[in-house]
C-alpha positions, 0 to 999 in steps of 0.5 A: 513503481513497485517491481516486486516485494518479497517476504518470508516468516510474517504471519501465515507466510512461512517460506520466501515468497515473491510477488511481482509486478513485472509484465510477462509476455502476455499481449492483451490489455497492453495499455496496462503496462508503464516502461520504466528503466527498459522494464515493463511494469504493470499498473494493477494486480488483483489477489484472490484466495479463500478467507483466511488464506493470506491475502491481507497479510501481504498487504499488511506486510507492507503496512509493518514495514512503514511501521518499522521506518516510522517508529522502529521495531519496538512498535511491532507486536512479537508475535507476527512471525509464522506460527504454524505447526513447524514454526520456530519463534527464533527464524529470521523474518525478511522483507524486501522491496524492489523498485523503479524510481527515477530512472534507478532500480533499487532493492531495499530490505532488511531482515529481523527477529520478530519475536525478539524484536531486533533488527538483523540486517539491513540494505539499500542497493543500486541496481541500474546497472549490471554491477550493482552498487551498495549505497549502504548495507548493515549486518548488525550481528557481525557489526559491520557496515559497507557502502560503495559511495563513501565520501569523507565530504559527507560526514553526516552519512558516514557518522550515521552508519558508524553510530548505527553499527550495532543498532538493532532497534532502528532502521538506518533508512529512517534515522539518516531521513531523520537527520537530513530533515533535522539539517535541512540537507538537500544535497543530491548525494542522498538522492537515493535515500530520499527516493526509497523513503518517499516511495515507501512512506509518502507515495504508498497509501494502504487502504485497510479496514479501520476506525478512520482514515486520513487522505490528502485529497481536497474534494472541493478543489477536485469536486468537478472530476469527482462528480464526474467520475461518480456519475460515470458510476452512477452515483447521483451526487451533483454537488459537494460543500462544507459546513463549519466544524471544529477539531473537538467534534473529532477528538470526541470520536477517537481514543487519545492515541488515535487522535494523537496519531491522527494530528502526527499525521496531518503534521507530517503531510504539512511538512510535504505540502503547503496550504494542504487540505486533508480529508478525514473519514470517521465511520460514515462521516467526512471531514475536510482538515486545514493546518493554519499557520498558527498551528489551529485546525480549520475543520469543515464537514463535507456535504452533498447535493443530489439531482432535483433535491435542493437539500444537502446530505452529510455522508453519513446519509449516503450508502456505504458504497458511495462512501467507499468510492469517495474513500478510493477516488485518490486512486484516480486523481493522482499519479506515482503513487501505490495504492494497496487496498484490502478488501476492495469489494467491501460495501461495493456492488459487482458492477461498481467494483468492475467500473471503477477498475475499468476507469482506472486501467483505462486511464493515463494515470502513472498509479499502481493498484494492488487489491484483494478481493472475492469479486469474480467479475474481476476475472474476466480477460477483457478487463485484466491480464493473466500476470495481473491475477495472483492467489493465495492458498494455505498448505496443511501446515497453515503456511501460505503460498503466493502464486500467479495465473501465469503458471497455468497457461494451459488452464487459463487460455484467453478463450476460457472463462476464469471465473468459472474455472476458478470456481472448479478449483482449477487454480486452487485457492478456493475454500473447501466447503462440505456442502453435505454438512448435517447437523 
């Protein structure tokens, strides 16, 4: 589970910002807490702020970490550092995860120079006990590495550290995983590296506005549960069926690069799960895709039935809100994942947002959900805890600050209307609109 994330010098974030999912001493909605390794960790967090305040940049930062692990730093656009009035392109950027995984606590992170597209340092530390254990630490500038677990029998690990001593283009975490996959090595000696890689790459699901999105959801296998959820949200779908299609139809709707990336994603998912059925959204079309043993693809289009109607409807016949719910429903179907959803309220009625969050927060899922939103119905202490609400606000130089509602304990008492106090500017993070403007 995610305990925290630190970021510095990325897009609108100039100074080090610390986002935390650790529960405070707030006593309401205690069912929103999952206890791991003697730490109380929150299932949910909502981030509010004016347009352009930096909300989406936090989620984008975690997306960039995934990209760097998968593709290396040369895949990064080199102007993503803070570019406000007092910016310096030569300043290093900082990304760090704080994680609770398989009864252990980890810190994984790295420093990079985005403008030069160079890795400066990288580390993975076991924080479970009072005395921390360095699984590995690299200082590329000094051309040095350190580890508290070096074992001469595990030459794969030692050789990789030695060969990566001066490598400022690729992360050690991804290179080590690549070598382990190539060799088929499942030695528990490498469990810490597997744990962290799996969480960041495989168990973190980022949903941002995009032209297409692939989900490891089998809508047919899970249709009874899905239909039950849709009914609770007053969405009138009574059955889900499929019609035959083919991969060329999908190819025609994507650029060559997007199509190649899609096939690579399916390949990666197929390596993790046998007989995997994926679902792809392209605009308002939904397809199921299954990779067969002969490397062909079985593609089908999802169709929906409605009450008192024998006709089937394509996803393109459904409302944007219904498609959005179908896109997000995996949050309620799985466990042990982190979902980062940018603009949760996009295309959704306020009551749908509230209903979706209520179902999630009252469920027994061990998933975590972090959203950015403008939906004020979320600012309700009957629904959420004070420590689950965060804000972003820019200063006069364009630098974003990230802060919790916990900093406003007096103004955010449980007998207060928080949505009203927020619109009154009690917590900042709102647009400063000139309502007296005249042309």
